[in-house]
N, C-alpha and C positions, 0 to 999 in steps of 0.2 A: 463170845469174847468171856472170858472168866474174870472177874475182878474179887478178889477176896482179900483176908487176911487183915482186915483192919476194924473200923465201926463203921468208919465213910463208907468202905466198899459196900457191907452192907444196906446202907442207908440206898445207895445207888440202885440196890439189889429192886429196892422199895420204890424207890422213884420210876423204875423201868416199869414196877408190876403196875403203878399207878399211871402210866401213860397206854399200858396193854388194856385196862381197864376203861380210859377214855377213847380207845377206838373202840373198843366194845361197845360202849353206848353210841358214840359216833355213823356205828355202824346198824343200828334197828331203823327200821322197816316196819309200815302198817302191811306192806305189801308181801304174805306170804311168803311167795314163789322169791321176791328178792331178799326179803331175808334169809333167805333158808342160804342164798346164792354167798350173804355178804358172810353167815356164820361159817360159810366152807375156806374162807379168806381166812378167815379169823382162827382157824383152827392150828396155824404156825406162828409165830410169832418173827421168824425169820433171826437178824441178829440185831438188829435195833441200833445197829450202828449211829445211824445220822439224831437220833433221839438223844445220846448217850453223849455226841458230839455238844448237841448245843447244851445240855446242862453242864457237862463237864467245863465250855466256855464261858459260860455265866460265872460257873464257881471261880473260874481263875480269876473272872474278870472284876472282881467285887471287891469294894475294898475294905470294906467288912461281912460279915458272911453272913447275912441274913436265910432266913428261910426260904427254901426255893419256894413262888409263888402258883397258883393253883392256873392260874392264867400260863405262866412258860407253860406248864405240863401239856395244857390245850393246844399251843403254840406247838412242842413236840412233837405231840397225835397226828396234829394238824402237818405238820410234814413226811411222819411214815405214812398216812396216808397218802400225800402226792406220789411218795415212792411207790408205795403197791399199786396206784391206778399206773403209772409207767411200765412198772413188769407183766401189767395184765396186758397192755395196748404193743408193749414190744412182741411179747409172745404172742399175741394175734399176730404180727404183721411177721414176725419170723416163724411162723409155723413152728413153736416151740411145744414140746409137749409134755414136760417135768418141770416143775415149779417149788424148789424147796421141798425136794423128793416125791410131790404128789403130784397128780394131773395138774395143766394149767385147769384155768377156769375157763377158758374158749373149749376144753375137750369138755367139759362137763356141762358146762350150758351154751355152749352154740358161739360163733363167733359173735352174731348180734347180742346176743345177753349179755356176752361179756364184755364188752364197747361200752356198752349201756352201764352196765355195773363200774366201770374203770369210769366213767362222767361221772357217777354219783359219789362214786371217793372221791374226784377233786372240788366237787360243789362240796362237798361236806367239809370237806378241807378249809378253803377257803372261808367257810360260814367260822369256823373255829378262828381262823387266822382276824379275820375283822372284828368278831366280837373282843377276843383277850390282846389286841398290840395295837400300834400305831401306825400312823399313814406311811412313816418310816418302812417297818419289816413289811406291812400288806403289798407296797410296792417293791420292795428287795422281790418279797418270793413268787410277787406274777410274773416278774423280768427273768426270774430263776426259771419258771416253768414254760416260758414262751422260750427260753434255749432251751431245753431239754429236748421238746419240740421239733425247734432247727437242728439238733443235734442229729434226733433218730431222722429227719426227713434228709440230713446231708448223707448219714451211714447209706440211706436205699439207695442212693444217687449213684453214691459211691462204690457198693455192690460190686463184683467180679471187677471191681475196675485194678488192676495191676501195676497201676502207674502210680498209686497214692505215695507218700513222700511220708517220712517222719513228720516234718510239720504239718501236712493234713491230718495225718492221723493225731497230733496233739490239738490240732482246733476240732476235733470231733469228740476227743474224749473230753477237751472241758466241756463240751455244751453236754453231752451226756451223760455224765459221771461228775465230775469235779467240780462244775458250777452248784450242785444241790449238796455237797459238804462244805465249800465255799463256803456257802447261804447259812449253814448250820450255825459254824465261826461265826460267823458275821451276828447273825440273829443274836446268838449266849452274848456276844459281846455288850452289843447294843442295850440288849435287854434291863443289862449291868447297873448301867448307868456310871459316866463321870469315869469312862475307860479310858487313857490318852489315847489319841488317835496314833502313835506309834505301836501299841499293843492291840490295837482294832485292827491295822495292817497286818502284823506278823501275822492276829491267828487268821485275817483272812488266807495269809500264803500259806499256813499250815496247811487248812483246810484243801487249798486248791492242792498242793504237792502230794498229799495223802491221798486224794482223789484220784491222780493222778497214777499213783503207785499201787491204790487198790483197784485199778482198772488195767494195769499191766499186770497184774499176778493172776488178776482173772484171764489173762489172753494166756499164760503160760500154762495155766490149769488146764485150760482147753485142749491145749496141744499133750499136756504129761499126765493127764488127771482120769478119774473115773466117774460114772455117774453117781456110783454111791457117796465120792465126797463132794462133789461138787453137787448135789443136788438136781439136777437137771444132765444130759446127755452130753457125753462128750463127744470133742471135736463137731458143738453144734455150730461153733463159728465156721467151722470149715465149710460144711455143710452151708451154711446159709453168704460163702463167699465172702465174708467180713475180711479185712484186712486188717489183722493186728499185727501191734510192733513185734512180735519173733514172725511173723510174716513176711513183711515188707525186709527184714534185714537177712532172711534169709533168703530172699530174690537177688538183694542186694550184692551179699556173699558170693550166691553159688552158681547163681547166673538163669534168667528167666527160662531159657533154652534147655534148660537140663532139670527142670521143673514143673514145668509147663504141662505135663500130660497130667501130673498126679494131682493137679488145680483144677482139672475139668471136673463138673459135677455131673450123677452124684456122687461126692466122694466115699468110698467104700472104705471098709475095717483096715482093708491092706493099704489102700492108702495115707490112710490117717497113720499107719504104724512107719510107714516109707518118710510119710512130714515130720514127724518124731525123730526118729533118727536123722532126718537133716539138717532138722533143725539142730539139733544137740552136734553133731560135726561140723556143722556150716560157724558154730560159734552166735547163733542167732537167739537162741536161749539163754548161755551168759551172758549175752552185750543186754536184755531183758531182764536176768536177774540184776546184772549191775544197776537198772537204771530205778529199779525198785528203792536199791541199797541204796544210792543216789539221792532219792528224792525224799525220802525215809529222812536220809541226813539230812537234808533243808531243812525239811518241815521239823525235826528236831531244836533246830539252829533257830527258829521261831519260837520255842518254848523257854530260851532261855533269856529275854527279857522279863517275864517273869520271876518271881522268889520260888523258892520251892514251898511244895504244898503237895495233897495227898491228888487234888486236881489235877496238878501236871504230872503226878507222877503215873496216875491212869492215861493220859497225851500220851506220854512215852512206853508206856506200855501197849498201846495200839500201833503204835511204830514198833515195836520190837514184833508184835503177832502178825505182823501182815511180813515182816522180812523171815521169819519163820515158817510163813505157809509157804516161800515158794526157795527155802534155800535146800 
């Protein structure tokens, strides 16, 4: 996500670089083998959406524009570490082979070592949070991490369960993806201090809707995109039997009896191509795109409680970029 064109945009880029450096510091280890694997993880920055959300919501919630404290940058780094750990564990569980365009850590190090590296990231993350935040923020992040684990557990439980409903999907989506984006917005607004409760609630809703839309856009791209664009193999959700929103709507609109053979594992390239055709023909992809549009519009409404500012413009830009991603 590129944010350019004014003085504060340059500052945002500088702050994200500072966060990346703090992540680098948190990944230091006296054990040479562990340090090598941690450095491998740090070769790619990722989108840094979660730290950016925290910083923008902090700035948006301030009555006076004070300098962003180092403690907040440490919390932002910790949240990115939690996210990175969740990706490591997800890749192990799902047997993913690519992450951010390079081999997943468990392919390089083996599953046992990769699992432990994920655990190290979580331990380092909560050390940073404990040292730099209030009890309220610490408890929020503990609860959020627990919800993320529950979401992954539920998704494993419901793999290849073609009775999954849209409501079931959103419950899993919230725990796996949306709750962390929601938490980033909450931490930013809470840490700013003196933010009205109505505005804190608005940013919570913003993060939740953004998370829903973000996951649905990933669902769409899993069917329509290529591995070069995604940074992981296309059709990976199909291969794992994960019921995404487009698939749920496709089954509902096209009829299970008409597509059941296509969804049997392993899902071949030919099956994926046919599923893409049916997803378009049945209206499942358009329905999912419409949901991204709807959720982004609802998220935008939450921002109108705040006066115009560069931070608000950046959050609007996030929504615009997300809609363009699947248009």
